[in-house]
N, C-alpha and C positions, 0 to 999 in steps of 0.2 A: 168609740173606744177612747178611753182616757189614758194619757201618759203625762208624766212630769215634763218640765221644760227640756227641750232637746239640747239646748246649749248647756243646761245644767248637767244633764246626763253625760254629755261629751266631756265636761270638766271632771265629773266623777270617774268616768272610764279612764281618762288620762292619768288622774291621780292614783288610781288603783294600779294601773299598768306600770307607771314610772316610779311609784313609791313615795312621791312627795308632791305637795302643792306647788313648790318652787319649780320642779321639773315639768309639771303639767302646764304651769304658766309660760314657761319658755317655749314648749312645743306649740301651744295654742296662740302665742303672740299676745298675751295679756299679762296683767300684773298678778302677783300672788294674792293680793287683796281681792281682785276680781274672781279668782278661782274660789277663794274661801266664800265669797258672797254667793256664787252660783251653787256651790255645794250646799250651803245653808238653805237656799231656796228649794232644792230638791228634797232635803231632809224635812222641811216644813210641809211640802206637798205630800210626802209619803208618811208623815207623822212618825218617823223613826230615825234615830241617829245612824249615820253612815261612818263617822270617824269619831274616835275618842281623842279629844284635843288636850294635849299636855304642853308644857313649856317647850317651845321650839320643835314640837313633834306632833303629828296626827297619825293615829293608828286606825286602820279600817276595822269596823265591827264585823261580826260573823255574818250579819245580814248583807253588808256591803260586799264581802267576799263571795257570797252566794250569787250576787249579781254580775261579778266580774267577767266570767266567760261569756255569758249571754250578751252583755253590753259590747264586749269586744267583737264578737261574731256579728252582732247587729250592725255596728258602725262600719265594719269591713264590707258587709253586703250592701249597705247603703252607699258607701263610696264607690263600689263596683257598679252599682245600678246607675248612679249619676254619671260616672265616667262613660259607661256604655251609651247612655242616652245622649250625652254630648257628642260622642263619636258618631253615632247614627245621624244626628242632626247635621254635623259638619262634614260627613263623608261625601266626597265628590262622586262616588260611584252610584249609578242607577242601573239595576238589572230589570229589563222590561220583557214581559212575556208577550209574544206576538205570533200570529200565524205566518208561515213562510212566504205565502204570496203577498200578504200585506207588507211584510218586511222588504221583499224584493222589488215589488212594483210601486210602492208609495213611500215607505219610511226611509229606506236606504238612499234613494235619489235625493231626498231632502236633507240628509244628514251633513252634507258638505257645508251647507249654510249654517246649520246648528253649531257644528264644531268650529266654524270660523268665528262665530260671535260668542261662543262659550267654550273655549279650549280647555278650561279648568275642569269641565265635567266629563267623567268617564262613563259614557253610555254603553251598556252591554245588552245584546239581544239574545233572548232564549226563545228559539222558534220551535213551536210544537203544534200539532193538529190534534185537537180533542174537543169534546163537547163541554168541557169545563171552562167557563169564561173568567173565573176569578184568578188573581195572582196566587202563586204558590208560596211556600215559606221562604224560598230563596229569591223571590222577585219582589221588587218594590211596587210594581203596578202591571196592568195588562191592557192591551188594546185588542178588543174582541167585538164581533158582531153579536149584540145582545139586546134584550128588552130593558125597560127602564127600572124594573124592580129586581134588585140584586141584594138579597138579605145580607146584612152585616158589612156591606161595602158601599162606598160612594162612587158615583160615576159622572162623567161629563160626556154629553153627546157630541160626536165629531162629524160624521157623514151619514147620509141616508144609505140604506142597503139596496139601492135600485139595481135591478138586473136588466140588461139590454143585449140584444143579439148584435154581434159585430163580425165583420169580415174584411178582407182586403177590398180596395176599391174596384179591382177588375172583376171580382166575384159579384160585388154589389150591383154592377151594371146589368147583370142578367137576371136580377131579382126584382120583379115588378110588383109582386104581392106575396104575402106569407105562404100561400099555397105553392109557390115556386121552390120552396125549401124541400119539397118531395123529391126533387131531382138533385139535391145537394147532400153533403155529408154534415151531420151535426157533431160538433166536438163536445164531448161529455166529460164531466168531472165526477169521479166515483163517490167522493164523500158528500156530494150534493145531488143525489139521484132524483130529488123532487123538483129541481129547477126547470129542466126542459118540459116535463109534463105540465107544470103550471103555466109556462109561457105558451105552449102549444094550445092548451085548453082556452086560454084567454084570446088566442088568435083564431079559435074555431077550427083547429086542425086535429087530425087523428092523433092517437097516442104515439109516443116515441117509438114503440116497437115497429111501426110502419115505415120508419126512416132508417137510412144508412147512418151508422154512428161510429165514432172513433173515441175511445175512452182513455182518460188520463187520471193519474192520482191527484194532481194538484191543478188549481186554476192557472198557475203560472205556465204550466206545460200547454194547456189549452190555448192560452193567449199566444204563445210562441207558434203553435200549430196554425192558428188563424193568421198570424203574420207571414207564415210560410205558404199560405194559400191552400191549406189542407181542408178547409171547410168553414163553417159558421160556429162561433163560440157564443155561449151565453155567460156574460161576465158582469160583475158588479162594478159600477161606474168608477170609483176611485182608482181601481187597478189600471185603467186604460186612459186616464185623463190626457197624458202626454201623447199617446198614440192617436187619439182622436184629434187633438189640437194640431199635430203635425201631419195628419192625413194618412198615416200608415194603416189605420183602421177606420172604418166608417160604420154607422148604424143604418142599415138599409131600410128599416121600418121604424116608425115612431113609437111602436108599442113597447112599454117597459112595465115591469111588475115589481112591487115591493110590499113588504109588510110595514104598515104604518108605525109599528112599535119598534121594529128592528133598526138599530143604528150601530155604526162603529162607535164604541165608547172607550174612554180612558177609565179604567176601573182600579180603585185603590182603597186601602183601609184609611179610616179617619185619622189615625195617628201619623200617617205619612205626610200630612200637610205641614208638619213641623220640620220636615227634611228640606233644607235649603236648595239642594241641587234638584230635587223633584219639583219644587215650586217653580224654579226657573224653567225646567223642561215643560211643565204643564202650561205655563203662560205662552211659551213658544208654540206648542202644539195646538192650543186653542186658537191662537192667531192664524196659524196656517190653515186650520180647518175652516175658519170663518172666511178666509180669503178664497177658498176653493169651493165653498158650498154654493 
């Protein structure tokens, strides 16, 4: 697409709107001679006169008047676009889409450190449970368990999605082999109904229907139930890092399962990389993930 000089068109628009080269020069912060030179350059490029020049006066031609509204509207839209882009880049607010258990069990416990080092950034969490892993129109990025191929988005791998059976230490003491789970209660998460069957199959045990179970809507509830001694939960590792380290929960068996492609990932659009606050959060998050992997 070909267009005349943008600076020249700006001079033409200002001269048409303000009624003189002198007024246009004052608004744009240049000399009247510079305005005249810019207008002549546009006339040369268009091969048509835009002003009839007389002594001490320049009157717009009919062709110039036909351009006036379009030029005015175009520059106003361009100014609004640039202003919005600058605002977005400089905006200290980040709205992040995360699952409630990841927010509760990993992200929120680390935010004290983040806010202490970056108090200027306003990080907001939008917690939802759904199969859609990409950020919505009102969020800058998402942290979700996903594969590496996410069309139209970029992503950074954070943690593996390893599943492990965990329980309180007093329950673990009576578990000598996976078959001992037949005498215990399995803590189930409704939105991940395939997790226990996969683990039990890998352990060579019967289907989950042969076990006593207690079901919860969210993994966070199953973790709390395990902490309260209600049974054995099958939980993804990042959710329980602190509980394992402090000995509140233990893994009675070495068996874990994971999909080699599934990782918690920071997922975002390419243009978000120009957002200063997001770049700061991304650097911090990747450093924390490396430290805990």
